[in-house]
C-alpha positions in Angstrom: 39.4 20.7 -74.1 40.5 24.1 -75.1 43.7 25.4 -73.5 43.6 29.1 -72.6 45.3 31.5 -75.0 48.8 32.6 -74.3 47.4 35.6 -72.3 46.2 33.1 -69.7 49.7 32.5 -68.2 48.9 30.7 -64.9 52.0 32.1 -63.3 50.7 35.6 -64.1 47.0 35.2 -63.5 46.9 35.3 -59.7 47.4 31.6 -59.1 49.5 32.3 -56.1 47.4 35.0 -54.5 46.7 38.6 -55.1 48.4 41.6 -53.7 46.2 43.5 -51.3 46.4 46.7 -53.3 45.8 45.0 -56.7 43.3 46.3 -59.2 41.2 44.2 -61.6 40.8 45.6 -65.1 37.0 45.6 -65.2 37.3 46.1 -69.0 39.2 42.8 -69.3 37.4 40.3 -71.4 35.0 37.9 -69.7 37.2 34.9 -70.5 40.1 36.6 -68.6 38.0 37.2 -65.6 36.4 33.8 -65.7 39.9 32.2 -65.8 41.0 34.3 -62.8 37.9 33.3 -60.9 38.4 29.7 -61.6 41.9 29.9 -60.3 40.6 31.5 -57.1 37.9 28.8 -56.5 40.3 26.0 -57.3 43.3 26.9 -55.1 46.4 24.8 -55.9 44.4 22.8 -58.5 45.1 24.3 -61.9 44.1 21.1 -63.6 40.5 21.4 -62.4 40.6 25.1 -63.3 41.7 24.2 -66.8 39.0 21.6 -67.2 36.3 24.1 -66.0 37.7 26.8 -68.3 37.5 24.4 -71.3 33.9 23.7 -70.3 33.3 27.5 -70.1 34.7 27.9 -73.6 32.5 25.1 -74.9 29.4 26.4 -73.3 29.9 30.0 -74.5 31.5 29.4 -77.9 28.5 30.3 -80.0 27.1 33.0 -77.7 28.0 36.7 -77.6 28.9 38.1 -74.2 25.5 39.8 -73.9 23.7 36.5 -74.5 24.4 34.8 -71.1 25.0 35.6 -67.5 28.5 34.4 -66.4 27.3 33.3 -62.9 24.7 30.8 -64.3 27.1 29.3 -66.8 29.8 29.0 -64.1 27.3 27.4 -61.7 26.6 24.6 -64.0 30.3 24.0 -64.7 31.5 24.1 -61.1 28.5 22.5 -59.3 29.6 19.9 -56.7 33.3 20.3 -57.9 34.2 23.8 -56.9 30.9 25.4 -56.0 27.4 24.6 -54.8 23.8 25.6 -55.2 21.1 24.3 -52.9 17.5 25.2 -52.1 17.3 27.6 -49.2 15.4 25.1 -47.1 17.6 22.0 -47.8 20.0 21.9 -44.9 21.0 18.3 -45.8 22.1 19.2 -49.3 24.0 22.2 -48.0 26.0 20.1 -45.4 26.6 17.4 -48.0 27.8 19.9 -50.7 30.1 21.8 -48.4 31.5 18.5 -47.0 32.1 17.4 -50.6 33.9 20.6 -51.5 36.2 20.7 -48.4 37.2 17.0 -48.9 39.3 18.3 -51.8 41.7 19.7 -49.2 41.3 16.8 -46.8 39.3 18.9 -44.4 36.4 17.9 -42.1 34.2 20.7 -40.8 32.9 20.8 -37.3 29.2 21.5 -37.7 28.7 22.0 -33.9 27.0 18.6 -33.7 28.3 15.1 -33.3 26.7 13.8 -36.5 25.9 16.4 -39.2 24.0 13.8 -41.2 21.6 13.1 -38.3 18.0 13.5 -39.5 16.9 15.2 -36.3 19.7 17.8 -36.6 19.0 18.4 -40.2 15.3 18.8 -39.6 15.9 21.6 -37.2 18.8 23.2 -39.0 18.5 26.0 -41.6 20.9 27.0 -44.3 21.6 30.6 -43.1 22.7 29.3 -39.7 24.8 26.5 -41.3 26.4 29.2 -43.6 27.7 30.9 -40.5 29.0 27.7 -39.0 30.7 26.6 -42.2 32.2 30.1 -42.7 33.7 30.2 -39.2 35.1 26.7 -39.6 36.6 27.4 -42.9 38.2 30.7 -41.7 40.1 28.6 -39.1 41.7 26.7 -42.0 42.5 29.8 -44.1 39.5 29.6 -46.5 36.5 31.9 -47.1 33.0 30.6 -48.0 31.5 32.9 -50.6 27.8 33.2 -51.4 26.5 34.8 -54.6 23.1 36.4 -54.8 21.1 34.2 -57.2 17.8 36.1 -57.0 16.1 32.7 -56.5 15.1 30.6 -53.5 18.6 29.0 -53.6 21.9 29.5 -51.9 24.9 29.2 -54.1 28.6 29.9 -53.8 32.2 28.6 -53.6 35.2 28.5 -51.4 38.5 30.3 -51.9 41.7 31.0 -49.9 41.2 33.8 -47.4 44.3 35.5 -48.7 42.4 36.1 -51.9 39.4 37.8 -50.4 40.2 41.2 -52.0 40.6 39.5 -55.3 37.2 37.9 -55.0 35.7 41.2 -54.1 37.1 42.6 -57.4 36.8 39.8 -59.9 33.2 38.5 -59.1 31.6 42.0 -59.5 33.6 42.6 -62.7 31.8 39.5 -64.0 28.4 40.8 -62.7 28.3 38.4 -59.8 27.2 39.8 -56.5 29.1 38.0 -53.8 29.4 38.2 -50.0 31.3 36.2 -47.4 29.1 33.4 -46.1 29.4 34.7 -42.5 27.5 37.9 -43.3 23.8 37.9 -42.8 
């Protein structure tokens, strides 16, 4: 594993939240922005952020910054640990992935049904509606469900602390990742 350079001081890289009026240096290197994003999507879990950052460095070591899209490299690194990507018509995978992600914080979401794994419920559920349910449930716990526009027939995203919403709105676009809160249609 590669440990971040000295410029990646975890105490100085937004690990404890962003000021509401903060500005992100959009000219900052991709690695700096990736590190900041990993801290946001791994709240209070710097060890996981470090592991994912090492995987990022390994995956991009031989490529120039113009040779890859950060969102797709990150997706592979964070999938089912700090993020998700499911087919738009796979409600079961969406519920399972979100339940897996929130288990990190010992949370259980109320999916507005007695058993969210019930086949009948999942057959009639759709991912956009479930996004709204998960978004609302997470907001009650102080988290925001974020979705990034993949340009494919998939839904992908991650969860961060609600106090870091403005930071997410600044960092993700600086990486070329178009995000929106999961509660927005």
